[in-house]
Backbone as ProteinMPNN parsed JSONL, in Angstrom:
{"seq_chain_A": "MSKADRTKQYIIEKTACIFNTKGYAGTSINDLIAATGLTKGSIYGNFENKDQVALAAFDYNFERLVTYMRGIMDTKHSVIEKLLVYPETYRNFLTNPILISGCPITNTSTEADDTHPLLAAKVEGAYNFWKNSLENHLNNAINNGEIKSDVNVHEFISVFISIIQGGILQAKVTRKMASMNLSMDYLERYILSLKK", "coords_chain_A": {"N_chain_A": [[-17.466, 17.505, 17.872], [-19.712, 17.629, 15.237], [-22.814, 16.016, 14.305], [-23.052, 15.636, 11.533], [-20.357, 16.027, 10.878], [-19.358, 13.699, 12.189], [-20.541, 11.687, 10.629], [-19.435, 12.067, 8.174], [-16.772, 11.479, 8.787], [-17.038, 8.783, 9.466], [-17.877, 7.607, 6.994], [-15.563, 8.174, 5.553], [-13.616, 6.663, 6.958], [-14.697, 3.997, 6.697], [-14.582, 3.595, 3.995], [-12.023, 4.059, 3.077], [-10.03, 1.943, 2.956], [-11.104, 0.458, 0.94], [-10.946, 2.163, -1.348], [-8.109, 2.279, -1.393], [-7.474, -0.323, -1.945], [-8.949, -1.137, -4.165], [-8.851, 0.994, -5.878], [-9.67, 4.158, -7.486], [-11.192, 4.002, -9.867], [-12.046, 1.443, -9.76], [-13.737, 1.27, -7.535], [-17.008, 1.33, -6.646], [-20.216, 3.068, -6.292], [-21.874, 1.175, -5.097], [-19.975, -0.291, -3.681], [-19.33, 1.564, -1.716], [-21.76, 1.874, -0.395], [-22.128, -0.645, 0.562], [-19.873, -0.873, 2.274], [-20.384, 1.165, 4.221], [-22.978, 0.877, 5.061], [-24.834, 2.779, 4.512], [-27.262, 4.715, 2.663], [-27.167, 5.68, -0.84], [-28.046, 8.317, -1.104], [-27.443, 9.259, 1.519], [-24.646, 9.132, 1.561], [-23.948, 10.807, -0.615], [-25.143, 13.003, 0.439], [-23.377, 13.869, 2.229], [-21.068, 14.162, 0.95], [-20.016, 15.704, -1.999], [-19.645, 14.167, -4.329], [-18.285, 11.008, -5.74], [-15.6, 11.549, -6.254], [-14.924, 13.4, -4.186], [-15.129, 11.808, -1.938], [-13.134, 9.959, -2.405], [-10.875, 11.616, -2.421], [-10.79, 12.48, 0.215], [-10.517, 9.971, 1.397], [-7.99, 9.216, 0.525], [-6.403, 11.16, 1.866], [-6.919, 10.322, 4.459], [-5.879, 7.751, 4.521], [-3.151, 8.195, 4.049], [-2.49, 9.925, 6.124], [-2.817, 8.233, 8.262], [-0.799, 6.408, 7.697], [1.438, 8.109, 7.971], [1.245, 8.893, 10.684], [1.526, 6.458, 11.949], [4.138, 5.674, 11.2], [5.628, 7.866, 12.21], [5.124, 7.603, 14.888], [6.583, 5.283, 15.596], [9.155, 6.072, 14.762], [9.613, 8.306, 16.5], [10.435, 6.934, 18.868], [12.981, 6.323, 18.409], [16.48, 7.221, 18.517], [18.752, 8.0, 16.952], [19.308, 9.307, 13.562], [19.883, 7.27, 11.724], [18.712, 5.091, 13.073], [16.033, 5.9, 12.861], [15.652, 5.967, 10.119], [15.908, 3.252, 9.583], [13.508, 2.309, 10.423], [11.829, 2.317, 8.178], [12.555, 0.008, 6.34], [12.115, -2.021, 8.27], [9.397, -1.763, 8.782], [8.143, -1.893, 6.113], [9.048, -4.402, 5.247], [7.264, -6.033, 6.363], [4.808, -5.41, 5.276], [2.527, -6.798, 4.313], [1.29, -7.916, 6.384], [0.872, -5.808, 8.014], [-1.564, -3.882, 9.559], [-1.877, -1.205, 8.762], [-0.744, -1.071, 6.312], [-1.584, -3.168, 4.854], [-3.305, -3.226, 2.571], [-1.749, -2.036, 0.854], [0.586, 0.53, -0.079], [-0.554, 3.796, 0.12], [0.426, 5.849, -1.513], [1.805, 4.537, -3.606], [-0.289, 2.874, -4.629], [-2.258, 4.768, -5.42], [-0.919, 6.492, -7.156], [-0.294, 5.066, -9.426], [-2.688, 4.763, -10.696], [-3.856, 7.337, -10.758], [-2.294, 9.165, -12.107], [-2.625, 9.948, -14.834], [-5.317, 10.117, -15.191], [-6.876, 11.187, -13.198], [-6.697, 14.212, -12.146], [-7.044, 15.642, -9.641], [-6.689, 13.646, -7.645], [-4.091, 12.864, -8.321], [-2.695, 15.204, -7.741], [-2.919, 15.144, -4.989], [-1.449, 12.782, -4.46], [1.033, 13.701, -5.309], [1.595, 15.745, -3.439], [1.733, 14.182, -1.076], [4.027, 12.702, -1.686], [5.94, 14.724, -1.966], [5.9, 15.63, 0.653], [6.903, 13.392, 1.983], [9.437, 13.207, 0.815], [10.546, 15.741, 1.687], [10.5, 15.298, 4.475], [12.368, 13.243, 4.793], [14.607, 14.594, 3.731], [14.969, 16.54, 5.643], [15.633, 15.082, 7.893], [18.039, 13.889, 7.051], [19.6, 16.173, 6.478], [19.75, 17.274, 9.01], [21.159, 15.27, 10.359], [23.6, 15.37, 8.969], [24.468, 17.905, 9.71], [24.643, 17.58, 12.448], [26.781, 15.868, 12.545], [26.343, 13.198, 12.481], [26.056, 11.508, 10.221], [27.891, 10.84, 7.195], [29.389, 13.645, 5.712], [29.472, 14.081, 3.02], [27.275, 13.01, 1.689], [25.093, 12.604, -0.92], [22.129, 14.026, -0.711], [19.807, 14.355, -2.217], [19.974, 12.343, -4.169], [20.257, 10.17, -2.525], [17.687, 10.04, -1.335], [16.008, 9.7, -3.55], [16.752, 7.086, -4.449], [16.276, 5.678, -2.136], [13.414, 5.983, -1.862], [12.607, 4.738, -4.237], [13.494, 2.133, -3.865], [11.836, 1.201, -1.845], [9.216, 1.551, -3.062], [9.52, 0.055, -5.381], [9.959, -2.494, -4.358], [7.595, -3.037, -3.102], [5.826, -3.015, -5.297], [6.898, -5.29, -6.711], [6.335, -7.283, -4.783], [3.539, -7.28, -4.686], [2.861, -7.929, -7.311], [3.938, -10.568, -7.687], [2.963, -11.809, -5.45], [4.526, -12.73, -3.511], [6.965, -12.547, -0.917], [9.695, -12.607, -1.216], [11.249, -10.881, -2.995], [10.67, -8.47, -1.878], [11.818, -8.712, 0.58], [14.502, -8.974, -0.118], [14.947, -6.426, -1.264], [14.48, -4.886, 1.039], [16.578, -5.744, 2.652], [18.679, -4.674, 1.157], [18.165, -2.037, 1.285], [18.521, -1.603, 4.116], [21.309, -1.966, 4.182], [22.038, 0.152, 2.595], [21.168, 2.344, 4.055], [22.66, 2.049, 6.351], [25.237, 2.524, 5.274], [25.511, 5.187, 5.343], [26.679, 5.907, 7.807], [29.314, 7.477, 9.671]], "CA_chain_A": [[-17.797, 17.18, 16.47], [-21.218, 17.559, 14.988], [-23.404, 14.686, 13.773], [-22.619, 15.632, 10.108], [-18.896, 15.588, 10.777], [-19.125, 12.202, 12.61], [-21.046, 10.87, 9.542], [-18.452, 12.109, 7.075], [-15.556, 10.689, 9.173], [-17.419, 7.384, 9.391], [-17.793, 7.282, 5.604], [-14.065, 8.1, 5.147], [-12.903, 5.445, 7.581], [-15.222, 2.764, 6.162], [-14.257, 3.399, 2.563], [-10.563, 4.327, 2.815], [-9.3, 0.738, 2.604], [-11.672, -0.02, -0.392], [-10.249, 2.956, -2.355], [-6.692, 1.983, -1.46], [-7.277, -1.617, -2.568], [-9.565, -1.291, -5.555], [-8.554, 2.198, -6.689], [-10.808, 5.028, -7.723], [-12.088, 3.539, -10.921], [-12.551, 0.059, -9.344], [-14.588, 1.419, -6.443], [-18.359, 1.775, -7.074], [-21.04, 3.558, -5.233], [-22.343, 0.05, -4.395], [-18.964, -0.594, -2.685], [-19.437, 2.528, -0.612], [-22.964, 1.569, 0.356], [-21.921, -1.893, 1.322], [-18.984, -0.583, 3.421], [-20.913, 2.055, 5.268], [-24.377, 0.603, 5.396], [-25.617, 3.979, 4.314], [-27.784, 4.87, 1.296], [-26.505, 6.597, -1.726], [-28.344, 9.692, -0.691], [-26.767, 9.549, 2.698], [-23.22, 9.354, 1.234], [-23.845, 12.025, -1.391], [-25.585, 14.172, 1.268], [-22.251, 14.372, 2.987], [-19.95, 14.449, 0.005], [-20.617, 16.176, -3.279], [-19.515, 13.136, -5.444], [-17.307, 10.013, -5.449], [-14.271, 12.265, -6.218], [-14.663, 14.056, -2.872], [-14.955, 10.694, -0.934], [-11.828, 9.428, -2.744], [-9.838, 12.557, -1.949], [-10.781, 12.316, 1.739], [-10.022, 8.63, 1.789], [-6.497, 9.297, 0.361], [-5.855, 11.924, 2.983], [-7.041, 9.431, 5.683], [-4.887, 6.647, 4.476], [-1.833, 8.762, 4.095], [-2.324, 10.433, 7.526], [-2.686, 6.996, 9.15], [0.581, 5.865, 7.576], [2.458, 9.062, 8.567], [1.087, 8.815, 12.164], [2.091, 5.172, 12.351], [5.656, 5.715, 11.0], [6.134, 8.766, 13.08], [5.074, 6.974, 16.275], [7.776, 4.393, 15.766], [10.326, 6.839, 14.631], [9.778, 9.06, 17.679], [10.994, 6.179, 19.866], [14.37, 6.065, 17.969], [17.35, 8.346, 18.798], [19.601, 8.499, 15.83], [18.661, 9.316, 12.302], [20.024, 6.0, 11.155], [17.634, 4.193, 13.642], [14.738, 6.371, 12.402], [15.534, 5.542, 8.721], [15.719, 1.878, 9.642], [12.063, 1.925, 10.627], [11.128, 1.985, 6.901], [12.705, -1.419, 5.96], [11.447, -2.861, 9.24], [7.972, -1.67, 8.533], [7.729, -2.334, 4.78], [9.36, -5.821, 5.158], [6.062, -6.791, 6.868], [3.549, -4.688, 4.906], [1.395, -7.651, 4.019], [0.593, -8.233, 7.723], [0.703, -4.663, 8.794], [-2.911, -3.335, 9.311], [-1.871, 0.088, 8.13], [-0.246, -1.208, 4.914], [-2.037, -4.476, 4.236], [-3.924, -2.97, 1.297], [-0.69, -1.421, 0.007], [0.999, 1.97, 0.235], [-1.432, 4.671, -0.648], [1.146, 6.62, -2.589], [2.007, 3.643, -4.747], [-1.561, 2.45, -5.245], [-3.006, 5.824, -6.051], [-0.083, 7.131, -8.185], [-0.337, 4.291, -10.593], [-3.994, 4.959, -11.342], [-4.344, 8.737, -10.957], [-1.336, 10.025, -12.894], [-3.105, 10.494, -16.127], [-6.788, 9.992, -15.266], [-7.617, 11.903, -12.101], [-5.764, 15.251, -11.639], [-7.137, 16.0, -8.157], [-5.959, 12.619, -6.839], [-2.649, 12.94, -8.732], [-2.139, 16.311, -6.929], [-2.842, 14.678, -3.545], [-0.257, 11.977, -4.353], [2.237, 14.534, -5.461], [1.715, 16.44, -2.183], [2.206, 13.321, -0.121], [5.347, 12.352, -2.141], [6.721, 15.803, -1.604], [5.884, 15.515, 2.19], [7.775, 12.275, 2.256], [10.889, 13.68, 0.397], [10.938, 16.805, 2.604], [10.756, 14.767, 5.758], [13.652, 12.534, 4.676], [15.658, 15.583, 3.552], [15.178, 17.215, 6.927], [16.324, 14.099, 8.772], [19.45, 13.773, 6.578], [20.317, 17.443, 6.707], [20.048, 17.414, 10.504], [22.169, 14.275, 10.69], [24.88, 15.875, 8.479], [24.831, 19.033, 10.576], [25.101, 17.042, 13.839], [27.929, 14.969, 12.379], [25.903, 11.79, 12.686], [26.408, 10.749, 9.119], [28.882, 11.412, 6.337], [29.0, 14.993, 5.234], [29.429, 14.156, 1.538], [26.087, 12.342, 1.236], [24.238, 13.321, -1.921], [20.904, 13.887, -0.098], [18.661, 14.136, -3.21], [20.204, 11.023, -4.754], [19.88, 9.094, -1.532], [16.221, 10.05, -1.161], [15.389, 9.105, -4.749], [16.99, 5.701, -4.397], [15.494, 5.196, -0.987], [11.968, 5.817, -2.087], [12.479, 3.838, -5.342], [13.627, 0.756, -3.382], [10.597, 0.905, -1.163], [8.075, 1.491, -4.059], [9.731, -1.111, -6.317], [9.832, -3.656, -3.497], [6.179, -3.202, -2.955], [5.299, -3.457, -6.629], [7.199, -6.706, -6.973], [5.708, -8.232, -3.888], [2.194, -7.293, -5.041], [2.697, -8.656, -8.553], [4.296, -11.923, -7.486], [2.308, -12.24, -4.233], [5.598, -13.354, -2.716], [7.792, -11.523, -0.225], [11.142, -12.755, -1.444], [11.803, -9.77, -3.625], [10.548, -7.364, -0.942], [12.858, -8.942, 1.624], [15.839, -8.602, -0.686], [14.967, -4.985, -1.389], [14.64, -4.272, 2.313], [17.949, -6.081, 3.032], [19.622, -3.774, 0.452], [17.853, -0.709, 1.889], [19.117, -1.496, 5.369], [22.712, -1.769, 4.046], [22.157, 1.525, 2.018], [21.045, 3.385, 5.246], [23.923, 1.854, 7.191], [26.322, 3.062, 4.61], [25.615, 6.688, 5.714], [27.447, 6.11, 9.06], [30.699, 8.014, 9.469]], "C_chain_A": [[-19.235, 17.013, 16.26], [-21.611, 16.314, 14.396], [-22.922, 14.573, 12.325], [-21.124, 15.37, 9.976], [-18.581, 14.155, 11.14], [-19.546, 11.293, 11.448], [-19.991, 10.871, 8.464], [-17.147, 11.423, 7.553], [-15.867, 9.205, 9.155], [-17.318, 6.919, 7.92], [-16.341, 7.195, 5.154], [-13.408, 6.856, 5.733], [-13.387, 4.147, 7.041], [-14.845, 2.465, 4.695], [-12.797, 3.597, 2.176], [-9.877, 3.102, 2.332], [-9.86, 0.187, 1.203], [-11.053, 0.865, -1.517], [-8.816, 2.607, -2.534], [-6.476, 0.598, -2.135], [-7.774, -1.704, -3.934], [-9.28, -0.091, -6.501], [-9.826, 2.954, -6.896], [-11.765, 4.46, -8.734], [-12.747, 2.213, -10.565], [-13.588, 0.185, -8.218], [-15.878, 2.046, -6.869], [-19.091, 2.34, -6.002], [-21.611, 2.372, -4.481], [-21.284, -0.388, -3.317], [-19.071, 0.289, -1.462], [-20.714, 2.259, 0.237], [-22.722, 0.317, 1.177], [-20.962, -1.651, 2.511], [-19.523, 0.139, 4.563], [-22.318, 1.663, 5.794], [-25.321, 1.76, 5.217], [-26.244, 3.957, 2.878], [-26.97, 5.751, 0.445], [-26.762, 8.003, -1.441], [-27.646, 10.112, 0.506], [-25.278, 9.938, 2.446], [-23.118, 10.652, 0.452], [-24.457, 13.195, -0.626], [-24.429, 14.77, 2.049], [-21.036, 14.644, 2.066], [-20.57, 14.816, -1.383], [-20.67, 15.061, -4.347], [-18.497, 12.077, -4.985], [-15.976, 10.634, -5.376], [-13.998, 12.715, -4.752], [-14.471, 12.978, -1.755], [-13.544, 10.142, -1.216], [-10.699, 10.308, -2.335], [-9.663, 12.488, -0.463], [-10.246, 11.04, 2.115], [-8.468, 8.617, 1.6], [-5.93, 9.982, 1.477], [-5.858, 11.089, 4.248], [-5.977, 8.358, 5.681], [-3.503, 7.106, 4.617], [-1.492, 9.299, 5.482], [-2.084, 9.267, 8.427], [-1.262, 6.444, 9.0], [1.634, 6.812, 8.202], [2.472, 8.946, 10.088], [1.698, 7.535, 12.695], [3.614, 5.222, 12.284], [6.232, 6.695, 12.067], [6.188, 8.302, 14.514], [6.205, 6.064, 16.539], [9.056, 5.208, 15.756], [10.715, 7.71, 15.869], [10.44, 8.298, 18.89], [12.53, 5.905, 19.619], [15.17, 7.382, 18.322], [18.102, 8.881, 17.662], [18.73, 8.477, 14.503], [18.773, 7.982, 11.55], [18.949, 5.065, 11.698], [16.224, 4.572, 13.089], [14.593, 5.862, 10.944], [15.309, 4.024, 8.694], [14.256, 1.373, 9.863], [11.368, 1.595, 9.299], [11.398, 0.506, 6.415], [12.074, -2.359, 6.973], [9.967, -2.97, 9.034], [7.537, -2.313, 7.163], [8.071, -3.819, 4.492], [8.069, -6.626, 5.502], [4.764, -6.092, 6.424], [2.338, -5.528, 4.61], [0.594, -8.086, 5.283], [0.37, -7.041, 8.626], [-0.622, -4.054, 8.555], [-2.88, -1.978, 8.574], [-1.512, -0.018, 6.63], [-0.725, -2.454, 4.196], [-2.615, -4.337, 2.871], [-2.901, -2.248, 0.343], [-0.464, 0.028, 0.482], [0.011, 2.826, -0.645], [-0.813, 5.509, -1.672], [1.338, 5.814, -3.802], [0.679, 3.304, -5.481], [-2.223, 3.601, -5.967], [-2.249, 6.442, -7.204], [-0.241, 6.411, -9.468], [-1.654, 4.418, -11.341], [-4.241, 6.475, -11.644], [-3.478, 9.64, -11.79], [-1.867, 10.743, -14.022], [-4.571, 10.61, -16.132], [-7.529, 10.822, -14.257], [-6.717, 12.994, -11.56], [-5.798, 15.684, -10.162], [-6.409, 14.902, -7.325], [-4.479, 12.652, -7.149], [-2.015, 14.052, -7.956], [-1.949, 15.867, -5.491], [-1.638, 13.728, -3.437], [0.998, 12.732, -4.496], [2.602, 15.292, -4.068], [2.224, 15.46, -1.159], [3.646, 12.824, -0.428], [6.256, 13.413, -1.714], [6.899, 15.915, -0.082], [6.98, 14.565, 2.575], [9.305, 12.715, 2.017], [11.381, 14.755, 1.378], [11.246, 16.272, 3.992], [12.056, 14.042, 5.768], [14.784, 13.561, 4.483], [16.019, 16.299, 4.847], [15.939, 16.343, 7.838], [17.736, 14.02, 8.385], [20.243, 15.006, 6.742], [20.676, 17.637, 8.089], [21.16, 16.483, 10.948], [23.579, 14.738, 10.186], [25.324, 16.94, 9.291], [25.243, 18.593, 11.965], [26.32, 16.1, 13.712], [27.666, 13.503, 12.598], [26.14, 10.889, 11.477], [27.393, 11.478, 8.249], [28.447, 12.75, 5.739], [28.963, 15.125, 3.699], [28.241, 13.383, 0.878], [25.335, 13.225, 0.224], [22.798, 13.097, -1.492], [19.883, 13.554, -1.049], [18.833, 12.858, -3.86], [19.803, 9.987, -3.761], [18.34, 8.946, -1.446], [15.501, 9.371, -2.339], [15.528, 7.584, -4.789], [16.208, 5.07, -3.318], [14.053, 4.913, -1.267], [11.851, 4.751, -3.243], [12.63, 2.367, -4.841], [12.413, 0.346, -2.722], [9.386, 0.611, -2.149], [8.277, 0.365, -4.913], [9.555, -2.407, -5.593], [8.287, -3.985, -3.413], [5.536, -3.735, -4.222], [5.644, -4.943, -6.93], [6.43, -7.682, -6.09], [4.232, -8.355, -4.285], [1.884, -8.098, -6.362], [2.967, -10.125, -8.353], [3.54, -12.576, -6.37], [3.303, -13.024, -3.413], [6.476, -12.222, -2.06], [9.255, -11.628, -0.405], [11.814, -11.501, -2.035], [11.833, -8.515, -2.671], [11.645, -7.455, 0.193], [14.272, -8.605, 1.155], [15.952, -7.07, -0.818], [15.235, -4.357, 0.011], [16.062, -4.611, 2.915], [18.915, -5.075, 2.446], [19.394, -2.4, 1.083], [18.478, -0.533, 3.266], [20.581, -1.312, 5.176], [22.921, -0.307, 3.452], [22.03, 2.562, 3.14], [22.284, 3.258, 6.035], [25.14, 2.478, 6.554], [26.462, 4.648, 4.833], [26.453, 6.957, 7.0], [28.781, 6.625, 8.727], [31.651, 6.903, 9.864]], "O_chain_A": [[-19.918, 16.327, 17.021], [-20.735, 15.555, 13.982], [-22.432, 13.516, 11.927], [-20.675, 14.618, 9.111], [-17.726, 13.49, 10.555], [-18.965, 10.219, 11.287], [-19.671, 9.827, 7.896], [-16.472, 10.819, 6.72], [-14.973, 8.421, 8.837], [-16.696, 5.888, 7.665], [-15.946, 6.257, 4.461], [-12.725, 6.108, 5.034], [-12.584, 3.222, 6.914], [-14.797, 1.323, 4.237], [-12.409, 3.318, 1.041], [-9.159, 3.192, 1.336], [-9.134, -0.451, 0.441], [-10.671, 0.322, -2.554], [-8.306, 2.617, -3.654], [-5.462, 0.368, -2.794], [-7.12, -2.276, -4.806], [-9.447, -0.168, -7.719], [-10.915, 2.496, -6.549], [-12.976, 4.426, -8.521], [-13.854, 1.908, -11.009], [-14.29, -0.798, -7.978], [-15.886, 3.159, -7.394], [-18.706, 2.168, -4.845], [-21.837, 2.514, -3.279], [-21.644, -0.792, -2.212], [-18.926, -0.165, -0.327], [-20.695, 2.416, 1.458], [-23.08, 0.249, 2.353], [-21.196, -2.15, 3.612], [-19.225, -0.156, 5.721], [-22.74, 2.105, 6.862], [-26.454, 1.743, 5.697], [-25.763, 3.234, 2.006], [-26.145, 6.513, 0.95], [-25.859, 8.838, -1.508], [-27.244, 11.273, 0.569], [-24.749, 10.895, 3.011], [-22.308, 11.515, 0.791], [-24.274, 14.332, -1.061], [-24.441, 15.928, 2.468], [-20.09, 15.321, 2.47], [-21.563, 14.223, -1.806], [-21.596, 15.007, -5.155], [-17.897, 12.245, -3.923], [-15.219, 10.279, -4.473], [-12.945, 12.417, -4.189], [-13.758, 13.202, -0.777], [-12.821, 9.881, -0.254], [-9.647, 9.811, -1.934], [-8.548, 12.443, 0.056], [-9.532, 10.971, 3.115], [-7.746, 8.066, 2.431], [-4.99, 9.453, 2.07], [-4.906, 11.137, 5.027], [-5.29, 8.101, 6.67], [-2.71, 6.435, 5.278], [-0.367, 9.154, 5.959], [-1.207, 9.324, 9.289], [-0.607, 6.071, 9.973], [2.575, 6.373, 8.862], [3.532, 8.906, 10.714], [2.314, 7.525, 13.761], [4.29, 4.839, 13.239], [7.211, 6.371, 12.738], [7.14, 8.561, 15.25], [6.753, 6.075, 17.642], [9.92, 5.056, 16.619], [11.883, 7.845, 16.235], [10.94, 8.937, 19.816], [13.236, 5.357, 20.466], [14.6, 8.47, 18.406], [18.106, 10.087, 17.413], [17.702, 7.815, 14.359], [17.855, 7.607, 10.82], [18.328, 4.327, 10.933], [15.365, 3.715, 12.883], [13.523, 5.379, 10.574], [14.566, 3.551, 7.834], [13.874, 0.246, 9.548], [10.471, 0.754, 9.241], [10.418, -0.17, 6.102], [11.543, -3.4, 6.586], [9.361, -4.04, 9.09], [6.657, -3.174, 7.128], [7.469, -4.429, 3.608], [7.841, -7.725, 4.996], [3.747, -6.173, 7.113], [1.217, -5.021, 4.65], [-0.552, -8.532, 5.231], [-0.168, -7.122, 9.73], [-0.876, -3.691, 7.407], [-3.81, -1.671, 7.828], [-1.912, 0.811, 5.812], [-0.314, -2.745, 3.073], [-2.449, -5.238, 2.05], [-3.211, -1.922, -0.803], [-1.195, 0.604, 1.287], [-0.2, 2.627, -1.842], [-1.471, 5.868, -2.649], [1.088, 6.277, -4.915], [0.543, 3.421, -6.699], [-2.72, 3.399, -7.075], [-2.878, 6.888, -8.164], [-0.318, 7.042, -10.522], [-1.689, 4.184, -12.549], [-4.785, 6.811, -12.696], [-3.876, 10.751, -12.14], [-1.649, 11.94, -14.213], [-5.088, 11.203, -17.079], [-8.706, 11.128, -14.45], [-6.01, 12.745, -10.583], [-4.788, 16.025, -9.545], [-5.624, 15.207, -6.427], [-3.677, 12.468, -6.234], [-0.873, 13.895, -7.524], [-0.94, 16.179, -4.858], [-0.877, 13.814, -2.474], [1.98, 12.407, -3.828], [3.764, 15.404, -3.677], [3.104, 15.841, -0.387], [4.402, 12.556, 0.506], [7.296, 13.105, -1.133], [7.981, 16.269, 0.386], [7.862, 14.879, 3.375], [10.198, 12.595, 2.856], [12.516, 14.682, 1.849], [12.178, 16.758, 4.633], [12.821, 14.218, 6.716], [15.854, 13.372, 5.06], [17.177, 16.618, 5.116], [16.843, 16.823, 8.522], [18.608, 14.072, 9.252], [21.42, 14.954, 7.099], [21.772, 18.11, 8.391], [21.99, 16.832, 11.787], [24.589, 14.535, 10.859], [26.512, 16.971, 9.61], [26.12, 19.203, 12.577], [26.814, 15.6, 14.723], [28.559, 12.694, 12.851], [26.389, 9.692, 11.622], [27.714, 12.634, 8.526], [27.302, 12.939, 5.327], [28.496, 16.126, 3.155], [28.233, 13.15, -0.331], [25.005, 14.384, 0.475], [22.238, 12.064, -1.858], [19.119, 12.613, -0.838], [17.803, 12.237, -4.126], [19.097, 9.034, -4.088], [17.805, 7.838, -1.485], [14.554, 8.603, -2.169], [14.577, 6.872, -5.111], [15.546, 4.052, -3.521], [13.519, 3.839, -0.99], [10.965, 3.903, -3.137], [11.957, 1.472, -5.352], [11.932, -0.761, -2.968], [8.689, -0.4, -2.052], [7.3, -0.319, -5.217], [9.036, -3.359, -6.176], [7.849, -5.112, -3.646], [4.821, -4.736, -4.225], [4.787, -5.723, -7.346], [5.949, -8.724, -6.533], [3.701, -9.464, -4.225], [0.876, -8.79, -6.502], [2.181, -10.913, -8.88], [3.468, -13.804, -6.328], [2.906, -13.924, -2.672], [6.662, -11.137, -2.61], [10.013, -10.845, 0.168], [12.888, -11.121, -1.567], [12.756, -7.702, -2.641], [12.243, -6.477, 0.64], [15.097, -8.055, 1.884], [16.997, -6.506, -0.494], [16.062, -3.458, 0.163], [16.637, -3.78, 3.618], [19.858, -4.653, 3.115], [20.353, -1.686, 1.377], [18.93, 0.567, 3.586], [21.154, -0.539, 5.944], [23.896, 0.357, 3.803], [22.747, 3.563, 3.136], [22.916, 4.261, 6.369], [26.024, 2.934, 7.28], [27.482, 5.249, 4.498], [26.877, 8.087, 7.242], [29.356, 6.308, 7.686], [32.867, 7.078, 9.793]]}, "name": "protein", "num_of_chains": 1, "seq": "MSKADRTKQYIIEKTACIFNTKGYAGTSINDLIAATGLTKGSIYGNFENKDQVALAAFDYNFERLVTYMRGIMDTKHSVIEKLLVYPETYRNFLTNPILISGCPITNTSTEADDTHPLLAAKVEGAYNFWKNSLENHLNNAINNGEIKSDVNVHEFISVFISIIQGGILQAKVTRKMASMNLSMDYLERYILSLKK"}
């Protein structure tokens, strides 16, 4: 990795949490300077503008989340066990270093949907990746006879993601985990209902 690439990666790593916490509009160049210890010229010498830093930060945040979840899921054997990783993980999102500033999909989508087309496209891509991953797991499980064959895969995924995202939203708004825990209890039952 070249020095320029190392500097870019350093900027991304140092600013990713700020963008995820404060959002694109709420993150200023002064925030980026404070987080990195670099000058404005150094930051913009490596990135064309704040948009480019924000896009790279979203990719970084999402990749960290995917890697974390995949690492745990790879230790599980059945699809049911793999799906149960979600409620186990999100139940503790306020203490999880990967999620403590929130889910990058939720955080970014609420801000970027109408105001930042490039970020909105990144979020849509991440959401589609998540949906496709779940769809692959469920279809494989149906084909293997691991779960009920009459599961409406698209409906299940839509409700699954909505429960997680809604639980996060409620927990962030109330600053209490009671609603998140109830949501994750329901999600666990919803996943277990797939069993044959």
